[in-house]
N, C-alpha and C positions, 0 to 999 in steps of 0.2 A: 108222867118222867118229874122228874127232880130238876127246877129249874134252877138257873143259874149258870157261871162258866167256871169249869168246866160241866161236862152233863153228865149221868148219870140214866140212863136208859131203858123202859122194859125192851125184849128183844122178843118178837113174836115169831112164831115157828110157818109163817105163810108170808106173801107179799100179795098187793093189787098192785095189777098192770099201772104205772106213773100216769100214763097220760089220761087212762078215766077216773085216776082219782082227784090227777092235777082240777081235770073237767069239772068233777062233780065238786069237790072240796077245796080247791086250791084260791077259793078269796076268804072262805071263814077264817074268822080272829082265832082260832082253834089249831086251823093248819099247821103244824110245827115246819120253822125253816132254822135253817143252819147257813150260819153265814160261809162261805167258803174263802178260799185265796185271794181271790180276787174284789173279796169284798160286796160278793152277790148275795141277800138274804133267798135263799131256793129249800124247796122241801128235799127233805133227806127220807131216801131209798133203802131198805135193808131189802136188798133179794137172795131169798133161798135157795141153794142151789142153784144159783149161777153157774157152775160149771158143768151142769147138763147141759147148757148151749155153746157153740164155741165161741172164741175169743172174735174168732175174725166175724162172724154173724154180730156178735156186742159190740164190735167197733164199728160196724156200718152203722149204728147209734147213736154211740157214746166219743165217738171222737168227732173233732171238729170239721173234718174234711169226709168224714163218712158219709155214704151215697143216700143215705134216711138221717145222716145226722140229728137230732134233735138237741144239740148246744145251741147256744143265744136263741130258744125258742121259747115260746110260753108253756114247752113242756119239760124247761130244763131242769137237772135237780143235781144234788147229789146223790150219788149211786152208791152203794155198798157190796160188796161182792162179799161171797162166803169162802173163806179159807178152811179149805181141807188139809191138803197133802201142801207138801213145800214145792211144789213145780208149779201148783198154781198161783203164787206172788206173781211171777214172772207172766201166767195168763190174765191175770187182773189188770195187770200193767200194759200188756197189748193189748186187752178190750175197750181201754179208754174210762175203765171204773175210777170214781175217784176215792176209793180206800178197799178196804178189808175187814172182815169181823169174825170171831171165831166160833160163836155159838155154842157149842155143846159144854156141858155144865161138867160133863167126867173129864178131869185132868187125867192126860194118858190117851185119852178117847179115840184121837187124831193127832197130826202133827201143830194145826193150828191150836188145838184145845191144850196143848201141852204147858203147862205154865212155860218150862225150861226153855222153851223155842219162842217166847214172845220177845225178848232184846234182840235177837239177830231177825226179826219180821217187824219189826219196829226200826231198825236201823237200813232196810232195807226199804221200807215206804219214806224214812226223812230221803234218802238218796234220792227220791223219785218222787218226789211231790205227793205222796199218798198218806191219807187217814189210816192210822190202825184203832181200831177198835178191840182191843180186848173183852169177851164175856166171862161173865163170872157165876157163881150158881150156889146152890145152898149145902147142894149135894147131889146126888141123881143115883135112881130108882126106878127101874121099868118094866121088872120081870113081871109085875101082873099084866102086862101085852105081849112082853118078851119074853117068857121064861127062859130061852137058850142065852140070854146076856147080862146074866151073873155077874160073869168078869168085870164089867162097867158102873156099876154100883160102888159108890163111892159115900161114906159112913158122913152123917153130918155133925157129928163126933160135936154136939150142944153148939155151934153156930162156930167153931174152929173152923171147920174146911171155907165156911164162905166168909170166912176174914183173912183167912191165908190167899185165897184164890186174888181176893179186894187187893189185898197188899201186896201181890205178885203182879196185880195189873198197874196198880201206883207207881213201882217200881220203873217203870218204862216210859212214862209221864206221858200217857196219851189225852188228848184232848179228850174224850168221851170212853166211858164204858160201860157196856152194856151189860145187862141181867136177866139172865136167863133162870125162872123168868118169875112173873107175879101169881100164875094161878096153876101152871101144868102141873096137875093132881098126880095123873096119871102115869108122870115120869118124874115125881119126887124133887121136884125144881120150885115150890112154889113158895113164896115168903108170904103170904097174906096169912093172915091169922087163924090159928087153926087149936082146932080142942080135939079130944079124943073121939073117937068114930069107926065103929064098926058094922059093915054089913054082912047078909048071909055070904056075899062073896069076897070082897075086901075089907081089910083091915089100914085104913088110914093112917100115916104119920101123923104123931101130934109133936109138940115142942115140950114135953114135961120133963124136966121138973121147972122149966120156965114158962114166961107168962106166953098167952097166946100171940102176942106181938110182938114175940121177941126178934121174928129177919125184918119186920119194918122200924123196928129201932136200931138194929145193928145198919140197916143200910141208911138211915137216917143221920148215925154218926159216922160214919162212913163217907159221905155224900158232903158234910161239913168240911171232914179232916181231907178231905179231894181240893175242895174250894181253897183252905189254908194251903196246902201243899202247892197248889199251881201260882199261889200268888208269890210262894217261894223260888217257883223254876223261873219265872218270869225276872225276878231281881238281878 
């Protein structure tokens, strides 16, 4: 995670149940906490495929009056749901989530991952006291594991795709931008250092003619830009 306010976070493709996570790691100094609208510093959880569970079931846990509510308990947190379809915005609100994120690094893959929809989603979130966390990525190619999915491939364009996504995210003035991802090599979204590499079954993407650290440098540059932009928003 790049620290400071606002934040840019790595976005993992999985989640650990919040109760077991909080019980095991909650007292550790490195456990990430986010200050919510009430001024409480709480653990922040991204919940992947949250839409597979009904809003009614989530509301049992995440609304203050739910029969099994964890609000205002030691297991409370800031819970961020995955936005895929447009209708998920209302489901996420009804479920009691604190916000939504878009995850997919392929612009146009889903309603949520389409840059052109982020302004409308941010307006919905602002009107309903929800966080909107747009997710950006350096490109996308998963045909080594999903040969049929080449239509969702997004070329890196020597870093321009990443910067376009970051600019689109900053345009809607979010509190947090999530990055998909640091090391998803099989989906071509890695931003860690890369050099040319080939195996008998796979050719890994590299960043030539740029340096191996290209995307880490871009990430740092845009994080600094993000902080400066946020200072202007608050003026």
